[in-house]
C-alpha positions as CSV (number, residue, x, y, z in Angstrom):
1,M,10.4,-7.1,20.4
2,R,6.8,-8.3,20.1
3,K,5.8,-9.6,16.7
4,V,2.1,-9.4,17.5
5,G,0.4,-7.6,14.6
6,V,3.1,-7.9,12.1
7,E,2.4,-9.4,8.7
8,V,4.3,-9.1,5.4
9,I,2.6,-9.8,2.1
10,G,5.4,-8.9,-0.4
11,V,3.1,-6.9,-2.7
12,G,3.8,-3.2,-3.0
13,A,4.5,-0.4,-5.5
14,I,7.0,-2.4,-7.6
15,K,4.7,-5.4,-8.0
16,V,1.7,-3.1,-8.7
17,T,3.6,-1.1,-11.3
18,G,5.0,-4.3,-12.8
19,F,1.5,-5.7,-13.1
20,L,0.4,-2.6,-15.1
21,K,3.4,-3.1,-17.3
22,E,2.5,-6.7,-18.0
23,Q,-1.1,-5.7,-18.8
24,M,0.1,-3.0,-21.2
25,Q,2.4,-5.4,-23.0
26,E,-0.4,-8.0,-23.3
27,N,-2.7,-5.4,-24.8
28,N,0.0,-4.1,-27.2
29,I,0.2,-0.7,-25.6
30,D,3.7,0.6,-26.5
31,F,5.7,2.6,-24.0
32,E,9.3,3.7,-23.8
33,S,10.1,3.6,-20.1
34,Q,9.2,2.4,-16.6
35,Y,8.6,6.1,-15.8
36,T,5.7,6.1,-18.3
37,V,4.1,3.0,-16.6
38,R,4.5,4.6,-13.2
39,T,3.0,7.9,-14.3
40,L,0.0,6.1,-15.8
41,K,-0.4,4.1,-12.6
42,E,-0.3,7.3,-10.5
43,K,-2.6,9.4,-12.8
44,L,-5.1,6.8,-14.1
45,C,-5.3,3.8,-11.8
46,Y,-7.7,3.4,-8.9
47,I,-9.1,0.8,-6.5
48,A,-12.6,-0.4,-7.3
49,A,-15.1,-0.4,-4.5
50,D,-16.5,-3.7,-6.0
51,Y,-14.1,-5.4,-8.3
52,E,-16.7,-7.8,-9.9
53,A,-19.1,-4.9,-10.6
54,E,-16.3,-2.8,-12.1
55,L,-15.6,-5.4,-14.7
56,S,-18.9,-4.7,-16.5
57,K,-18.3,-0.9,-16.6
58,D,-16.7,1.3,-19.2
59,T,-13.7,2.6,-17.4
60,T,-11.7,4.0,-20.3
61,A,-9.6,7.1,-19.7
62,S,-6.6,8.7,-21.5
63,L,-3.6,10.6,-20.5
64,E,-1.0,12.5,-22.5
65,I,2.6,12.0,-21.5
66,P,5.0,14.6,-22.9
67,S,7.4,13.3,-25.6
68,E,5.5,9.9,-25.8
69,G,1.9,10.8,-26.7
70,W,-1.5,9.7,-25.6
71,F,-2.1,6.5,-23.6
72,T,-5.6,5.0,-23.1
73,L,-6.3,2.4,-20.4
74,S,-9.5,0.7,-19.7
75,K,-9.8,-2.3,-17.3
76,E,-6.1,-2.0,-16.5
77,R,-7.0,1.1,-14.5
78,F,-8.6,-0.9,-11.6
79,K,-7.1,-4.3,-12.3
80,T,-3.7,-2.9,-11.5
81,G,-4.5,-1.9,-7.9
82,E,-6.6,-5.0,-7.4
83,V,-3.4,-7.1,-6.9
84,L,-3.2,-5.5,-3.4
85,F,-6.4,-7.4,-2.6
86,Q,-6.0,-10.4,-5.0
87,P,-2.2,-11.0,-5.4
88,R,-3.0,-14.1,-7.5
89,L,-4.0,-11.9,-10.4
90,A,-0.3,-11.0,-10.7
91,G,0.8,-14.6,-10.0
92,V,1.7,-14.0,-6.4
93,R,0.7,-16.7,-3.8
94,T,0.1,-14.7,-0.7
95,M,-2.8,-13.2,1.3
96,G,-4.3,-9.8,0.3
97,L,-3.7,-6.5,2.1
98,H,-7.1,-6.7,3.7
99,Q,-6.5,-10.2,5.0
100,A,-3.1,-9.3,6.4
101,V,-4.4,-6.2,8.2
102,A,-7.4,-8.2,9.5
103,L,-5.1,-10.9,10.8
104,C,-2.9,-8.3,12.6
105,M,-6.0,-6.7,14.2
106,D,-7.3,-10.1,15.3
107,H,-4.0,-11.0,16.8
108,C,-3.7,-7.7,18.6
109,H,-7.3,-8.1,19.9
110,A,-6.6,-11.6,21.1
111,A,-3.2,-10.7,22.8
112,K,-5.0,-8.2,25.0
113,L,-1.9,-6.0,25.2
114,T,-4.1,-3.2,26.7
115,S,-7.7,-3.0,27.9
116,N,-8.5,-0.6,25.1
117,D,-8.5,-1.8,21.5
118,A,-8.6,1.7,20.0
119,W,-4.8,1.7,19.5
120,F,-4.9,-0.7,16.6
121,K,-8.2,0.4,15.0
122,T,-6.7,3.4,13.1
123,V,-4.9,2.3,10.0
124,V,-2.7,5.0,8.4
125,L,-1.6,4.2,4.8
126,S,1.7,5.3,3.5
127,G,3.7,4.9,0.3
128,G,3.1,5.6,-3.4
129,S,0.5,2.9,-4.1
130,A,-1.4,3.9,-0.9
131,C,-2.3,7.0,-2.8
132,L,-4.4,5.1,-5.3
133,P,-7.9,6.6,-5.1
134,G,-10.4,4.3,-3.4
135,L,-7.8,2.3,-1.4
136,A,-8.7,3.5,2.0
137,E,-12.5,3.1,1.4
138,R,-12.0,-0.4,0.0
139,L,-9.7,-1.5,2.8
140,E,-12.2,-0.3,5.4
141,K,-15.1,-2.1,3.7
142,E,-13.1,-5.3,3.5
143,L,-12.0,-5.2,7.1
144,N,-15.6,-4.7,8.2
145,G,-16.6,-7.8,6.3
146,L,-13.7,-9.9,7.6
147,L,-13.6,-9.0,11.3
148,P,-16.2,-9.8,14.0
149,P,-18.1,-6.7,15.4
150,P,-16.1,-6.3,18.6
151,V,-13.0,-5.9,16.6
152,C,-14.2,-4.0,13.6
153,N,-16.3,-1.4,15.4
154,G,-14.6,1.9,15.2
155,I,-12.1,1.0,12.5
156,R,-10.8,4.0,10.4
157,V,-8.5,3.8,7.4
158,I,-6.7,7.0,6.7
159,P,-5.1,7.7,3.3
160,P,-1.6,9.2,3.2
161,P,-2.1,12.8,4.5
162,Y,0.9,14.0,2.5
163,G,0.7,11.6,-0.4
164,V,3.9,9.9,-1.4
165,N,5.9,12.2,1.0
166,S,4.1,11.1,4.2
167,A,7.0,9.1,5.5
168,W,9.3,12.1,4.9
169,F,7.0,14.5,6.7
170,G,6.7,12.0,9.6
171,A,10.5,11.9,9.9
172,K,10.7,15.7,9.7
173,I,8.2,16.1,12.6
174,L,10.0,13.4,14.7
175,S,13.4,15.1,14.1
176,N,12.1,18.4,15.3
177,L,11.0,17.1,18.7
178,S,13.0,18.3,21.7
179,T,13.7,14.6,22.6
180,F,15.3,13.9,19.3
181,P,17.8,12.3,19.0
182,G,16.9,9.8,21.7
183,P,18.4,6.6,22.8
184,W,16.7,4.8,19.9
185,C,18.7,6.8,17.4
186,V,22.1,5.7,16.0
187,T,24.9,7.7,14.6
188,K,26.4,7.1,11.2
189,K,29.5,5.6,12.9
190,Q,27.4,3.2,15.1
191,F,25.4,2.2,12.0
192,Q,28.5,1.4,10.0
193,Q,30.0,-0.6,12.9
194,K,26.8,-2.6,13.4
195,S,26.3,-3.2,9.6
196,R,29.9,-4.5,9.3
197,L,29.2,-7.0,12.0
198,N,25.9,-8.2,10.6
199,F,26.5,-8.2,6.9
200,A,29.2,-9.9,4.8
201,W,29.9,-7.5,1.9
């Protein structure tokens, strides 16, 4: 299988939520559970179009969580999602999401797998953290700044069409096709046999 256009950065929902938790602890914001932190991330956090400019703004917002009370966040609201672009903020030494996507696109363009580059110019986001407001717009802006014009012309970044359930809806559509299951599907028995051979439990 070709690995052209595959990059892993190791920063996702768990790291993003964990970074919000760290910020809340540093700012003496008491909370009772990880559920509270995740809810605050989902309801109050966003991706800043310009991180440096956002630092000078008043971004305070509050949310009431049943049985726990009111929570107020300020700069945590946009610093949390910024770890997707600047992982070093959370102590992670890796490239940002925009850099990984740009690298993939650049490799796909250089590999000349087809005569038409349109196939890799549509980026569809999925997952819980991909639902943070502003992520698609910021990623598109960053890609346009990183890539040369022949590669970045026509780039579209699409937020998850069904929110956190986008992967499930995709699987649902796939499973309803007349060609499903195809030769690329495995049965439970095949999976169990293969996993026994490849993993030492």
